[in-house]
N, C-alpha and C positions, 0 to 999 in steps of 0.2 A: 294657484294658479297652473295654465300650464307650464312643462318642461320640458324640455328637450335631453334625450337623451342620446349617446354614443356610443357606440362599442363596433368591434370587430366580428365579422360574420364569413363564412364561405362565400368565394366566389365562383363563376359556373363550373372553371375548371376544376374546386374544389382545392384553393388554396386561400387563407389567410390574412389573403391581402385586399379586400373590401371592408372600410368602415362603414355605417351603416346607422343614420338619425331618423329617430323618431319623435316623434310630438306626442308627450305623454301625455294626454287631455287632463283636467282639473278635474271633468264631468264624471273620469270611469275611475279616478281614484278611489278607490271604496276602501277605508279604513278597514283593517284585521287585526285582532287581537294575535293570531299568530306569529304576528313578524318578528315581534319584541325579540321572544327566544331566540329566534334564527340570526339578530341581529347583535346579538351577545356573543354567538359564535362563529364571527366573522373572521377571528383570529386561529382558531382551533382546527386542527386537521382533521374534520369531519366532514366525510359525503352528508349533504342536505337533500335528505326525500322527502320533495312535497307531495302527498297523495291525498286524491279526492276525485269525487265525482267531475264528468266534462261540467265544462261550464260553471266551476265555483269561485273561480277564479283565481285557478293556480298562473297561469301566463302574467296577469294584472299583479297579481303576488311575487313573480320574478322580476318582473319591472321594477314595482317599489323597493325592490334590493339593488335593482341595477342604479336607481334615482339614491337611494340611500349611501353605495356603495360610490359614483362621483361627489355627493355632499360631503364624504369624509375624506377626499383629497385623492382619490385612485384615479389613475389618467384612464382613458377612453382605448386607450391602448393596451390597457392591463384586461380588460372585458372582454371574452369572447362568448358569443350568443348562439345558440341555434333550437328552429323549429322543426323537429322530426317529422311532423305531421307532413311538413310544406318541401322538407330537403330530401331530394332524390341521390345523393351522393353518397352513397352509404359504403361504399369502398374505400373511405375514410377511417372506419370504424373498425376495420377487420384486424389490426396489428394494433394492441396499445402500446406498444414502444416509439413505432414510428410515429401514432398521431400524437405523442408528447414531445418528440422528436421534433414533426413541424411547429408544433404549438412553442415548446421552447425558443426555436428560429425566431419568433418573435418576439421574444419576452428584450428587454433592455435593462441594462442593469442590474441584473439576476431578481428583479421587481418580483413580487408574488402574482400572480395570473387566475383569475375570477373565470371557473368554465361555468358556463350555466345552457344545459340539455334538457327542453319541454317535450314532452311527449315519449321518454327514454325508453319506454316499451315498446317499439315500434323497433328496436334493432335485434335481431337475429338473436345473440347471449352479449346483452348487455352485461347482466352481472359478471362475466367476466372482463367487459372491456372496462367498467370502472375499477371492478379492483386491481386490473392492470397498471390504469394511471396511479390508480392510491399508492400500488405498493413503487411504480418506478419512479414516480416525481410527488414530492412532500409541498412540494410549495406552490404545489397549485391546490386552490379551491372550489370545489366539486359541488352545484347545485342541479340536483336533477325534479324534475313533476312527472308527475303518470297516471294515467284516469282511473287504472282499472287493478286493484289488488291482489286479483285473484294471478294474470299475467304478472307482476311484479312478485310476486311471493314466490312462483314457480320458475322469473329468470332472473331473479336479480339479488331475492333476499339472503339465499344460505350462502352466497357469496361476497356478503359486507357486514358478518359478522363481529361485530366490536370497532366497526370502521364508518358508522352511518348515526344519521338522527332522522326519526322521525317527524312531521306533521301533518296530523289530517285532515286537510283543508274540505271543510262541508261548507253549504250554504249558512248564508249568514245568521247565526242565531241574534234570538231578540233584541242583548246588549248593544250588538255591532249597528243594529237596526237602527236604532235609538243614540247611540252614538255618530250615527253620520248625516243625523236629520241637519236637513241644510233650511226645511222652511218647517221655521216656527211657529204657533202662533202667539199674539198679543201679548200673552199672557204670560212667555216664558220666556218673551226678546232680554238678552243680558244676560244669560245663565249660560255659563261653562260648561260644557257637557262634557262629560268624564264616565270612572266605572262607577262612581256612587250616583249618577244622574238620575237612576231608576228608583234609589231610595229614597233621593230626594223627590221626589216624585209621589210615592208612596205615602211618606210624610202630610202632603200635600194633595191627597185627594180629592179634597173639594176644587181645588186649581185645576189639576192638571187630571187626574180620572176619566176625566170623558175623552180628550187627548189618547193618553194610554187606551181606553177603549179602544175607539178608532182604530190606532196603529196594530193592536193583537186581531182584533177581526180580518184586519187587509192579509195580514201575516199568515194566519190562519187559512184565509181561502189561496193567495197565490202564492205563498212560502217567501224564501230568503235565495236564492240565485240572484246573484248580482246583477243581473241583466233586467230579470224581471220587478228589481227592486227600482232599477232605473227610470224600468217604462214610468210613461206620462198618463196613462190610464189604463182600461181594463183591458180593452181590445186588443191594444200592443202586449201588454201582461200573459195572454192568453195565445199571442204568436210566438210570441219568445218562448211560451213554455212548449209550443208546438215543436219548435226548432229544436229544443234539446233534447226534446222525447224522443223525434225523428232520427235526431245524429245520434244518440245513444241508439237503439235500437239498429240503426246502418253501422255505427263503425264498432261498437262494444260487443253488440250480441253476433250478426253476423259475420262480421270484419274477422275481430280479433277470438272471439270465440267458435266457430263455426257452427255457429246452430243451425240446422236443416231446419227445423219445424217451428220456424218462426211463428206459425199462425197459434200455435201452442204457446208458446211462450207469452204474446201478447193478451191471448185467455187468462193466462197465470196471472199476470199483471194487473188486468181488469177485474179477475174475482178477488185477488189479494187486496186492492184498494175497495171493494164495496165490504168486506169484513174488517176495516183496522179496529185489533185492540181487541178480536174476538179470537179464542182458539183455532187454532191450525186444524181442521180436520183436514189429512191426506186423500183419505178415502173417498168424501166427499167431495173434495173436488175433482180427482179423478175423474167421479163418474160427471159431475158437469161440464168440466171441458173436453174430455174422452180422451184422455191418455192413463200412464201407468205410475205407479207411485216411484219409479227406480227416476225418471224421467224428470215429476213434479219433485223430487228432494234437487235431480240435478240445478235443475232450474233455481230453483228456491235459494240453494246457496250462490248461483252467479248475483241473483239481484240483490243478495248480501255484500257480494266480496266487489259487484261494484257500486255501490251504496245509493243504492234504490230503498232497499228496503233494511229493517233491521228486528230481530227476535228475543222477545222478554220471559224470559226461564222461568218458570214457577218460583215464589219462594218456597223451599222447602229444607230439611233440617240433612237430610241425607241427599248427597252430590249422584247418586244412582239413579235417585227417584227423579233427581230435577232432568237427566240426560233420556230418560224415557218419555219423562213425560209430554204434554202438546204444549209449544210455545205457541207465546202470542204474536200477531205480523203487525207492525208499525211500519210508516213509511218514514226516511230521513228530512224530506222536503213535502210539507201537505200541496205544494201547488200542485208538484208533478205526479202526485196520489188524484188529485181533482181532476188534472187534464185525462190522467192514464183511464181514469172511469166515468169522464162524462160527467163531474158532482159537481159542476159551478153551481 
């Protein structure tokens, strides 16, 4: 069902006196397995960091957490939400003590406060800011999200040792896709979808095998980004993937990483997409796209830290040989790989 969620946020003057309500549609509620461990830590004084690629469902997960807090009896005036991709009042975040003082002024009966900050890497010094809040006031439960582990590692992690728990939210896994299925074939009506669903289907391959095969093929082509999964047809899926890819290049690569050689970066992504599962030969790639080993190594690391690619080291007995040997490259999401390489 649709749910109306209510929380407090900053008004145009930068004050916490604005209540905001948002209808959280049932069609946007994509269940994630990652939510349960976070819910179990609601009462713990730990900063919850939700990290992952753009449009992997981080904001949706934050709203699911708000919905769960409300259903657990937490009042809307105890919940404070900020999206730093749209907030321009950054002066609020210069002094953690003043921020906590203003936040505490909204507290009633000394109740626990829940602070949710979306895209926290937009702050200049998010690590110091979050550490300051944590050390100043223990009765504030903090949830933050971020799209770039490279930015977060450099700006946040060193300040929050022992103060945080990380949740890496990647595109939907196949088990999550299966668990979220609403349009089931006639042979599957009446089945309760759960963690054991895939095992149940394996044992009944003659009944469910064709359905599973179709879903696997669809996932292999278009991947598991939630917006792609919720799209109604192939053309819409391609449009969503185009937006995700272009947004990644524009916001992460150009804005956050300050990469000047964007054309070389895009050529590298295209080259890697055409050789998934093969050993990475940097000399060959340099010759192919017209660059040098230093630049290629830097870009390969950025692709990993922004959750676009992952690298598989060889299985060897000596760790030193693993370090110096060539790795294989895979894409975290096959849909983005197919879009970037025009391989549909």
